[in-house]
N, C-alpha and C positions, 0 to 999 in steps of 0.2 A: 628273707629280703622283702617280700611283699607285706609281711606282717609289720616290719619296721616302717615301710612307706605308709601303710594304713594308720599307724600310730602317729606319724608325723603330720600327715595331711590335715587332720582336724585342728592341730595347733597352728599351722601356717594359715589356714582359712580364718581361724579366730583372730589371729594377729592382723590379717589383711582387712577383715571386717572392722576391727577396732580402729585401724588407721582411717578407714573410709568414714566411720561414724564421726571421728574427730574432725576430719576435713569438712564434712557436711555441717556439723555443729558449729564449727568456727565460722564457716562462710555464712550460715544463717544468722548466728548471733551477732557477727560484725555488721552485716547488712541491716538487720533489724535494729540493732543498737544505733547505727548512724541515722536511720530513718526516724526513730523515736527522738533522737537528739535534735534533729532538724525540726521535727514537729513541736517539741517543747520550746525550742529557741526561736520559733517563728517570728516573734516581734523583733528579735535581734538580727536574724539572718535575712529577713525580707528587705530588699533594698528600697521598696516603695510601699505605700499604702495600697493594699490589694483592691480597695474599692474606689480609689481616686480615678476619675475619668479625665483623660487628656485628649481633647478633640484633635489636636494636631498630630497625635501619635496613633490614630486609628489604623489597625493592621500594620503597625510599624515593624519592619524586620529586625532581627536580633542585632544589637550593637553593644558597645561597652557599657552604656548606662542601662540598657535593657537586654541582658544576655539571652533571654528566651523570647524577645520580641513583645509586641502588644496585641491585645485582642480587638474585637469589633467595637469596643467602646474606648479604646486607647488605654486600657488598664494593663499594668505590668504582669506578664504571664508568669515570670519567675516567682514573684510575690504571691500570686494566686495559687501556684502549684504548692508552695511551702505551706500556706494556710489550708489549702485543700487536702494536703497529706495529713495535716493534723486532724481535720474533721473525719477523714476516712479511717484513720487508725483508731481514733477515739470510739467511733461507732462500732467497728469490727471487733476490737479487743474487748470493749465493755460488753458487747452482745454475747460473745463466746464465754466470757468470764461469768456473766449472769446465768447463762445456760449451764455452765459447769457446776455452779453452786447448787443449782436445783437437781441436776442429773445425778451427781455423785450419791446423795442420800437415797434418791429413788432407786437407782441401780443396786445400791447396797442392800436395801430392804428386799427388793424383788429377788435378787440372787441368793441371799442368805436364808430367808424364811421360806421362799417358794410357795407352792400351793395357792391358796386363794389370794395371798398378798401379791405374789408374782402375777397371777392372772389379772387382778384388778389394775395394778400399775401398768403392766405391759399392754393390755388391751386399750386402756385409756390413752396411752402414748401412741399406739398404733393408729389411732384416729387422725393424728396430725400428719402421719406419713402418707395418708391417702392423697393429699393434695401436693402438686408440684410446688417447689420452694418459691419461685417467683410469683405464682398465682396466689399462694397463701399470703405472701408478703403484701401484694397489691390489695387483696381483699381486706387484710388486717388494717392497712393504712386507709383504705376507702372508708372503713367504719370509724376509725379514730382520728383521721386527718393526717396530712403529711407532716414531716419534720424529722430531724435527726434522732430525737429521743424515741419517737414512735417506730422509726426504722430499726433502731437498736433492739427494741422490745420484740418486734416482728421477727428479726433474725434470731434472737434468743429462743423464741418459741419454736422456730423451724428446726433448730439444731438440738433442742432438748431431747427428743426421742432417740436421736442418733447416739449422743453421748451416754444417755441412760442405758441403752442397749449394750454398748461397749462395757460400761461399768458392771452391768448385770452379768454378762458373760465372764468377765474377769473375776467377779466375786464367786461365781459358780466353780471356777477352776481352783481358786485359792481356798475355798471352804472345804475342799476335799483333802487338803494337806494334813499331815499328821500333827503338826504343831497346833492347828486349830482344834482338832479332836482332843489333844492333850490339854489345851486350855479349858475346854468344856469339862473334861474329866476332873480337873483340879477345882471345879466349882465356880469358874468365872461366869459372870452374867453375860447375856447376849450383847449388851452394850459394851462391856469390856472386851469381848472377843472382836466385835466389829471395829472398835476404835483402835485397839492395841495390835491386832493381828491381821484382820482381813483388809481393812481400808488401806494401810500403808503398803501392802503387797499387791493390791489390786489397782492402784492408781496409775501405774506406769502406762498401760495401753490407753487410758483415758486422756492422759496428758499429751500423748502422741497425737491422738485423734483431735484434740482441741487445737493443737498447733496447726494441723492440716486444715481444719475447718476455718481457722482464722483467715487463711488465704481465700477460701470460698466466700467467707463473710465479707471480706473487703471487695471482692468482685460483685457480690450481691448488693452491697451498699452503693457501689459505683453505678450499677444498673438502675437502682431505684432513683438515685440522684439524676441520672441521665433522663429518666422518664418524668422528672419533676416531683417525685414522691418522697425523696430523701431530704438531705440538707437543702434548706430553702434559701434563695437569693435574698439579700446580697452576699450572704456568707459563701465564700468560695468552697467548691467541692470538686473533686477530680471528675466524677461522673457528669456534673453540671458543666464543667469546662469542655468535656467531650461533646456534649449536646450543643453548646454555643459554637464550637469550632467546625461542626459538620457542614454548615452552610458556606464556609469560606475555606474549605479544605484545599482547593486548587490554588487560590491566590495567596493564602496565608497558612501553609501546612503546619507552621510552628505552633499555632493555636491548638492544634489537635495532637501533634506528635509528643510534646513534652509531658502533658498530663497522662497520656497513654503509656509512655515509657515509665513514668513514676509508678503507675499501677502494676506494670510488669515487674519492676524491681521489687516492689513490696510483696507481690505474690511469690516471687522467687525466694525472698528472704524467709517467709513463713514455710514454704515448701522445703527448702534446705534444712531449716530447723527441725521440721517434722521428720524428715528422712534421717537426720542425724540422731534424733531421739529414738526413732524406731530401731536403728542399728545398735544403739547403745543398750536399749532395754532387751533386745532379742538378737544378740550376735550370732547364735547358733542357727536361727532361722535365716539370717542374711547369708551366712556362709554356705548353707545348703542350697 
């Protein structure tokens, strides 16, 4: 009886984790898809010009024409949130994508060849990890100047060693498998082994990590814009809107609440997506 129960439990756990991964994947994909759709359709969805100043609408409360109210200059908060979301998503996703493009080959080479190749790549990337993320970003921007492009480059540099480490570890594990040894025995070149066997099977954990880091990248971009180092005015940004609304939080809380809620929803979307991918790629680890 106990043997039968022991045989059934792993199956039940695997099915439960499969349902859990599907729920998280669907929630994350739907949320993120809606946010990306809103960002792409910003000119169509924004009810007003985000930079138009209306003196008679300064700190105007939410109404039918301005569902999210107006800010300190009478600009429509809803329109600025829509355009600010576009700026934040563009910076965060492009930064993680650029970091991923560089990290994958570096991690592959370090994990596959090892020895002096691994030492050279790993020690070079470790130098970046010495600095806290925000401090490194601020230093980077202080040297090159503020702006959304510079912020994206800074975030990409910050997350490069993290993604490269994950790729390296995954490559080390995959390289020990029999099918890799078999490919080498059949005379396949290192490039063929890396492209056809190692990379496709080692990318899973890196993709999961990239989706999780996208949430942190969006927060980092918002923090840089809050400090005036990211997206520059008059272009709307969620972090910049938070900075503008802190002075009028008591008399006009909507100026602060709506961009803050947008950041929370976007971070949740990336987090749900990352959790769903993690459960999908490693159902046994989740079940245990």
